[in-house]
N, C-alpha and C positions, 0 to 999 in steps of 0.2 A: 116477564120483566124481573122476576125475583132473582134469576141468575145474574142479571146485570147490576143489581144493587150494590153488591160488594165491590166490584171494580170501580163503579161510579162513585161510591163513598170514598174510596182511596184517591180517585182523581180529584174529588172535591176537597179532601183534606190537604192535598198538595197545593191546590189553588189557594186555599185559605191560609196555609202556612207561608205562602210566598206572594203576598199582595203587591200591587203596583199602583202608583198614583195616576190620576188622569193624564193622558198624554205620554205616559211612560210604560205602557202595558206590553212591552216587547216579549217578555218571557210568557206572560199569560196568553197572548195571541198565538205564540208558537205552540204552546201546550194544547189549546183548543183546536187549532188548525190540524195538529197531528192526529188528535182523536177523531175529528170529523173526516179526515182523509182515510184513516183506517176503517171507518164505518162505510166507506164506499162513495164518498162525496168528491166532486171536483172542488178543489180549495184554492181560493185567491186571497192573498194577504196584502197589507199595505194600502187598504182602501180608506181614504180619509184619515190618515195617520196609521195607527196599528190595527185598523179594522179588518175583520175576517169575514169573508163571504164564502159559504160552501153551498154547492148546488147538487141536489139529488134529483135526478131525472127518472121518470118512470112512465114514459109514453106521453101521448097527448092528454091535455087536461089543464086545469087551472094552475096558476102560479101563486103559491102561498108563501109569504114572508114570515119567518119566526125570528124574533129579536131577543138577544140577551146582552148584558153589559159586561165589560171587561174590567173596569177600574175599581179601585178601593178608595178609602178615605184617610185623611190625616188624623187618625184616632189611635190612642194607645189601648190595645185590647186588654180587657179584664174578665174574660170568660172562664179562665182556668182550664181550658181545653188542653189536651196533650199536644194538639197540633196548632195551638194558638200562635199568632204572629208575633215575632219579636223584631220585625223588619223596620228599618228607618230609611228615609230617602230625602233627597234635597228637592225642595219646591223650586219653581222658576226664579224666585227672588233669592235663592241660595240658602234659606233657612232649612235646617234638617229637622224632620218631623217623624213621629211614629206613623206606621201605616197598618191598617187592618181592614178586612172585609166586614165592616160593621153595618152594611146595608143589604147583605144577602146576594151580591152579584156572583159570588162563587157558586151558590145554589142555583142561580138562574142559568149560568153557563153549563152546569152539570145536567140540569133538566134539558137544555138544548142538545147536549151530547147524547143523553139517553133517548130523546125523541128521535134523533137521527138513527140510532141503532135499531130502534123498534120499527121505524118506517122502512129502513133498508132490509130488515129481516122478514118483512111482511108485505112484499111488493104485490102480492095477489090481491090485497085488500084495498088498493088505491091506484089512482092514475093521475098523472100531472107532474109538476115540478115544485120542489120545496127549496126556498132560499133560506139558509140558516145563517143569520147575521150576528156576529160578535161585534158589538158597537163599543168603540173607545169613548172615553171622556163624557160619560153621562152625568157624573157628579158636577161637572162644570157647565152642563147643559150646552155643550158645543159639539159633541161627537156625531149626533144625527145629522146636523147641518153639514158637517165636514164630509160625511160619507155621501150625502146627496150631492154636494158641490163637486165631489170627485167622480160623479157620473154613475152612482149606484144603479139608478133605474135605466139610464142609457146603455150601460154595459150588460146588465143582467135581466132587464125587462121590467115593465111596470106590473107590480103584483095585482092580483084580483082582490087580495085582502092582506093586511099586515096585522099580526097578532103578537102580544107580549103579556107578561105576567110579572108580579112582584110578590115576594114573601111579605107577610104581615103578622103581627102578634095576635092571631086568631088560632083556634084549635087546629092542629094538624089534621088534614083530611077534609077541611072545609074550603070551599071556593066562594069568593065574594065578588059580586058585580055591583055596579052602580045602578040605581033605578033608571029605566029607559029614558034616554035623552038628557040625563044629568051628568055632570062631570064627576070623575073619580079623583082626578088630580087638578090642582089649581094652576091658573096662569101665573107666570112669574117673570121677574127681571132681576138679574144680579148686577149690583152696583159696585164700583170701585171709586172711593173718594179720597183725594189727597188734600190735606190741609197744610198750607204753607205758613209757618210761623217765622220767628226769628230766634235762633238759639242763643244760649248764654249760660251764665253761672246760676246754679240752683238757689244760691243765697242772694241773688240780685235780680229777682223776677221783674223789677221795674225797668230793667234795661233790655228785656226780651219780650217776645210775644209767644206765649206758651201754647203750642198746638195741641198738647194733651188736654188742657183745660177746654179748649174749643171743641175737641173731639168728644169729650165727656158730655158737654152741653148738647152737641149734635145727637148723640145716642139717646139722651133723655127726651129731646124734642121729637125725634123720629118715632119713639115709642108712643108718645102722646098723640102725635099726628095720625098714627094708625087708627086710633080710636076716633079722633075727630073727623077723619075722612071716610069713615065707614057709613055708607048709606043704608037705609032700611033693607034688610035681606042680604046684605053683603057681609062677608067675613074677610077682613083685611089684616094681614100680618106683615110686620116689618121686623126682620131679624138682623142685627149686627153681629155676625158670627166671628169677626176678627177685627182687632184693633192693635196696630203695631206702631210703636214710637220709642225712640231713645234706646240707650244702652246702659246708662248709669243713673243712680239716684240723684247725683248732684249736678247733672248736666241737663239743661233744657234743650230738647232737640229742635231741629229746624222744621221737621215735618211729622205728621201723623197720617197713617193710612188706615182707612176703614173699608171692610168688605161687608156688604149687606145684600139681603134679598127681600124683595117686595113680592107678596103673594096675594092674589085676589081671585074672584070667580071668573073674571074675563080679562082679556088684554086691554080693553078700554078702561077698566077700573085700574089695572096695573099702571097704565100710562098716566092716568090722572094722578095717582099717588106718587109716581116717580117725579112728575113735574113739581108737585108740592115739596117733595123731599129736596129737590134741587134748590128751591127757594129757601128752605130751612137752612141748608148748608151755606148758601151765599149770604144770608142774613147774619148768621152766627159769625162768619169770618169778617164781615163788614163791621159788626159790633165790636169785635175784638181787635180791630185795626190790623188785621193780617197784612203783611207787606205785598202779597200777591194773591190773586183770586184762586179759589180752590179748583182742583181738577175733579170733574164729576163725569164719570164714564158709565154708560149702560153697556156692560160686558156681554150679556146674553139676554134673550127675551124669548119666552115660549108660551104658546097658547094653553088653555085648559084642556085636559084630557077627556074629551067626550066621545065615547064609542059610537060608531055608526049604529043607529037603532036596529036596522034590518040585520046587519052582520052580527051585532051583539045578541040578538034574539036567536040566531042560528047557533052561535057558540053556546049560549045558555042551554038550549035544547040538548046539545051534545053533552054538556056537563051534567045535566039532569039524568041523561041516559046512563052515564057511567058512575056517577056519585050518588044518585038518589036525591029526592027532594029535600031531605033533612040536612044535606051537606052543601047545598047551593043556596046562598043567602044574598041579601041586598045590604049594602052599607052606604052611609051618607058620604059626601065629598070630604076628603081630608085636605090638609093644607100643604102637603108635599107637592113639588113641581117635577115635571118630567119632560124630556125632549122627545119622547116617543111620538107625540102627536104630529111632529114634523114629517114623519114617514107617511102621513096622510096626503102629502103633496098638494096642499091647498084644496082639499076636498076631492081630489081625483082618485084617491085610494082609501077605501073604507078601513078603519082601524078598530081593533077591539083590545081592551086592556082589562085585566082582572087581578084580584089578589088571591094568594094561596096561603092558607093558614100554616103556621110553623111552630106552634107551641105544643109540646107534648100534652096529651089529654090529661094526665095526672097533674101536671103543673097548672094547667088551666083550671082544673077542678079545685085545686088548693088556693088559687089566687083569691085574695080578698075582694069582696064586692058582691052586690046583690044581683047584678046583671052584667051583660057583655061590656057595656061602656065603662062601668066601674072597674071591672077586671082589667080592661085595657090600660087604665091609669096606673095599675100596680105592676105591670110587666115591662121589662126592657123592650123598647121599640127600636126600629132602625135608626142608625147613627149613634146609638148608645154603645159605650165600651163593653157593656155586658150583653149585647144582643147576640143570641145563640140559638138559631133554629135547630129543631130536632132533625138530625141529618137524614135518617132513613125514611121516617114518615113523611117528611116534607118532600124529599126526592120522589117518593112513590106517588104522592098526590100531584106534585108539579109536573112530572113527566106525563102522568095520565091526563091532566088538564090540557097541557100543550098539545099532546098528540091527538086528543079528542077534538080540540079546536081545529087543528089542521085537517083531520079526516072529515069534518063537517063540510069541507069543500072538495077534498080529494077522494073520499071513500067511494066504494062501489056497491055498498049495501044500504041498509035502511037508516043509518045514523046521519041525519041531516041529508045527505046524499051518501053517507058512508057508514060502514059497520066497523066499529073499533075492535081491534084484536084483544085477546084476554090479557088483563093487566095484573091478575092476582088480587088478593084481598086487600082492601084499603084499611088504614088504621081505624 
């Protein structure tokens, strides 16, 4: 693998320098498809939008799906990297925003590409078929459903297992799983709320209904509601990540638009909180005498990410075999949401999801804090403008983890059913 790391790092830097927003991943998909084609895969594009599916066949055996994400975020990068993004793009509403791979999806795609190269070059070590999936629109939690609705499983087969990973601000070379049967990612729902006011002159607010004031009250009440609706043992988070209204200081606009996400341990809890949020918005608009009812739309909805216990144990054994016990850890559930659980096809396909550490060991050691949780609070996490995974160490560990997971089903030696090829020394 060491010979692969340099070209893969160049590939990753190109993806990082040229990020694309959800639903706009045309160039990214082309670059990933080209690499996977050169690795010997049959490549199919345009699946569920800009989705890429690459098939690597090697005789009879299991069908294993490996997923990575294509899209980037509307974030202005502040990493100082020589290949940092300076890209801007227009959102669907026409607003131009900066774009950056602030969530590590460029790393994920590169790990997918590296895994394809390793498996293609070591066919004597495994049997079966690998589906390497480049999923669009993960950040909007819509891409997995779009690929499935476009016939992913009907066209390419129902996999025996679906695997995915995500970089995390843990030491590079560490792989983290959830405790058996517990979620690693939260259930979530994205909301779009439009508050209809009545525009007017900023100096004559008595002649208008100011939707900005109503929106501000909604934000505060939603934050308070997240605390009030939290039942014992639940962790509920409501985030209003966007609020757009007006163009000038002296003009009261007609409307305000809020974009929010509800996260909770289960879909039942998410749905309960969403209905309370709907009533909060309606009550605030009624109290402010808005001329029209608000628009309250549940844009997307995803379940919690709970790995199949049997499949997860198999992957964990594979990770222990290649990383060693000191580098395979358990972490509690975070509050990020993912649409990867949808590849489970309502329980028909076992899924396994884990984290890969991305912080250089020296940076981790210098981070303030007495223990891992305190150190995490001092390090830039995903979605931060300063999030910057260690490229080589993270790629080495990520490719090792993904390939080992696949070979736990496909391999022909003693690792789970499979013996992993030599990956070189880990960081």
